[in-house]
C-alpha positions as a Markdown table, in Angstrom:
| # | Residue | x | y | z |
|---|---|---|---|---|
| 1 | Met | -20.2 | -30.5 | -42.4 |
| 2 | Pro | -17.7 | -27.7 | -41.3 |
| 3 | Ser | -15.7 | -26.0 | -43.9 |
| 4 | Pro | -11.7 | -26.1 | -44.1 |
| 5 | Arg | -11.5 | -22.5 | -43.3 |
| 6 | Thr | -13.2 | -23.5 | -39.4 |
| 7 | Tyr | -10.6 | -26.0 | -39.2 |
| 8 | Val | -7.9 | -23.4 | -39.9 |
| 9 | Lys | -9.3 | -21.1 | -37.5 |
| 10 | Ala | -9.5 | -24.0 | -34.8 |
| 11 | Ile | -5.9 | -24.6 | -35.3 |
| 12 | Ser | -4.5 | -21.3 | -35.4 |
| 13 | Gly | -6.5 | -20.7 | -32.5 |
| 14 | Ala | -4.9 | -23.6 | -30.4 |
| 15 | Ala | -1.7 | -22.6 | -31.9 |
| 16 | Leu | -2.0 | -19.3 | -30.2 |
| 17 | Cys | -3.3 | -20.6 | -27.0 |
| 18 | Ile | -0.7 | -23.2 | -26.8 |
| 19 | Gly | 2.2 | -21.2 | -28.2 |
| 20 | Gly | 1.6 | -17.9 | -27.0 |
| 21 | Pro | 2.6 | -18.9 | -23.2 |
| 22 | Ala | 5.0 | -21.2 | -24.2 |
| 23 | Leu | 6.9 | -18.7 | -26.3 |
| 24 | Val | 6.8 | -16.2 | -22.9 |
| 25 | Trp | 8.4 | -19.2 | -20.9 |
| 26 | Tyr | 10.8 | -19.9 | -23.6 |
| 27 | Val | 12.2 | -16.0 | -23.7 |
| 28 | Ser | 11.6 | -15.2 | -20.2 |
| 29 | Pro | 14.9 | -15.0 | -18.4 |
| 30 | Thr | 15.3 | -16.9 | -15.0 |
| 31 | Glu | 16.3 | -14.9 | -11.8 |
| 32 | Glu | 19.7 | -16.1 | -12.0 |
| 33 | Glu | 20.2 | -14.8 | -15.5 |
| 34 | Ile | 18.8 | -11.4 | -14.2 |
| 35 | Phe | 21.2 | -11.3 | -11.1 |
| 36 | Lys | 24.1 | -12.2 | -13.4 |
| 37 | Lys | 23.5 | -9.1 | -15.5 |
| 38 | Tyr | 23.7 | -6.6 | -12.6 |
| 39 | Asn | 26.8 | -4.8 | -12.1 |
| 40 | Pro | 29.3 | -6.3 | -9.2 |
| 41 | Glu | 28.0 | -3.8 | -6.7 |
| 42 | Leu | 24.3 | -4.2 | -6.9 |
| 43 | Gln | 25.1 | -7.9 | -6.6 |
| 44 | Lys | 26.9 | -7.6 | -3.4 |
| 45 | Arg | 24.2 | -5.1 | -2.3 |
| 46 | Ala | 21.4 | -7.7 | -3.2 |
| 47 | Leu | 22.9 | -10.6 | -1.5 |
| 48 | Ala | 23.7 | -8.3 | 1.5 |
| 49 | Gln | 19.9 | -7.8 | 1.9 |
| 50 | Arg | 18.8 | -11.0 | 0.8 |
| 51 | Lys | 18.4 | -12.3 | 4.8 |
| 52 | Gln | 16.8 | -9.3 | 5.7 |
| 53 | Arg | 14.2 | -9.7 | 3.0 |
| 54 | Glu | 13.8 | -13.0 | 3.4 |
| 55 | Glu | 13.0 | -12.1 | 7.4 |
| 56 | Glu | 10.7 | -9.3 | 6.6 |
| 57 | Phe | 8.7 | -11.5 | 4.1 |
| 58 | Glu | 8.5 | -14.6 | 7.0 |
| 59 | Ser | 7.2 | -12.2 | 9.3 |
| 60 | Phe | 4.5 | -10.8 | 6.8 |
| 61 | Val | 3.4 | -14.5 | 6.1 |
| 62 | Ala | 3.2 | -15.1 | 9.9 |
| 63 | Gln | 1.2 | -12.0 | 10.2 |
| 64 | Leu | -1.0 | -12.9 | 7.2 |
| 65 | Lys | -1.5 | -16.4 | 9.1 |
| 66 | Asp | -2.8 | -15.2 | 12.3 |
| 67 | Ala | -4.8 | -12.8 | 10.6 |
| 68 | Ala | -6.4 | -15.5 | 8.5 |
| 69 | Lys | -7.3 | -17.2 | 12.0 |
| 70 | Ser | -9.7 | -14.8 | 13.0 |
| 71 | Asp | -13.5 | -14.7 | 11.9 |
| 72 | Lys | -13.2 | -11.2 | 10.7 |
| 73 | Pro | -12.1 | -9.9 | 7.3 |
| 74 | Ile | -8.4 | -10.1 | 6.7 |
| 75 | Trp | -8.0 | -6.5 | 6.0 |
| 76 | Thr | -9.5 | -5.6 | 9.3 |
| 77 | Ala | -7.7 | -8.4 | 11.3 |
| 78 | Gln | -4.7 | -6.6 | 9.5 |
| 79 | Lys | -5.6 | -3.2 | 10.6 |
| 80 | Glu | -6.2 | -4.2 | 14.2 |
| 81 | Gln | -2.7 | -6.0 | 14.1 |
| 82 | Glu | -0.9 | -2.6 | 12.9 |
| 83 | Lys | -2.9 | -0.6 | 15.6 |
| 84 | Lys | -1.5 | -3.0 | 18.1 |
| 85 | Gln | 2.1 | -3.0 | 17.0 |
| 86 | Ser | 1.9 | 1.0 | 17.0 |
| 87 | Glu | 0.7 | 1.3 | 20.3 |
| 88 | Arg | 3.7 | -1.3 | 21.4 |
| 89 | Asn | 6.1 | 1.0 | 19.6 |
| 90 | Ala | 4.8 | 3.8 | 21.1 |
| 91 | Gln | 4.7 | 2.4 | 24.5 |
| 92 | Arg | 8.2 | 1.1 | 24.0 |
| 93 | Leu | 9.5 | 4.7 | 22.9 |
| 94 | Arg | 7.9 | 6.3 | 25.9 |
| 95 | Asp | 9.8 | 3.9 | 28.0 |
| 96 | Glu | 12.9 | 4.7 | 26.2 |
| 97 | Arg | 12.1 | 8.3 | 26.8 |
| 98 | Asp | 11.7 | 7.8 | 30.6 |
| 99 | Ala | 14.4 | 5.8 | 30.8 |
| 100 | Leu | 16.6 | 8.5 | 29.4 |
| 101 | Ala | 14.9 | 11.0 | 31.3 |
| 102 | Ala | 15.8 | 9.2 | 34.5 |
| 103 | Glu | 19.5 | 8.6 | 33.6 |
| 104 | Ala | 19.7 | 12.3 | 32.9 |
| 105 | Glu | 18.2 | 13.4 | 36.5 |
| 106 | Arg | 20.7 | 10.6 | 37.8 |
| 107 | Arg | 23.5 | 12.3 | 36.3 |
| 108 | Arg | 22.7 | 15.9 | 37.3 |
| 109 | Ala | 22.1 | 14.5 | 41.1 |
| 110 | Glu | 25.4 | 12.9 | 40.6 |
| 111 | Ile | 27.0 | 16.2 | 39.4 |
| 112 | Arg | 25.2 | 18.0 | 41.9 |
| 113 | Ser | 26.2 | 15.9 | 45.1 |
| 114 | Ser | 30.3 | 15.9 | 43.6 |
| 115 | Thr | 30.1 | 19.9 | 43.3 |
| 116 | Ser | 28.9 | 20.5 | 46.8 |
């Protein structure tokens, strides 16, 4: 027959296993309580940036879903996506640079033709 000491240990262990997380849940503030403690300037800035953060998160989740569809490990698929994105950005920057150069050349030609 187990001794009373064993029962005390079991009960105290159960109290810690159940009571510990319950205490943490009870004393942890909610997001609203934390937000209310911000000063008004931080609240305005947080509200202003909320939509942008949500859009960034949604795009991140969409990228993760696309990466998860491939047969490759997700980190490999993400690196490939990042590489493709950087190539697209580089191409876009080259196109913009070329368009600006063409516009500058057109203006130079216009100035030359107007001075002649």
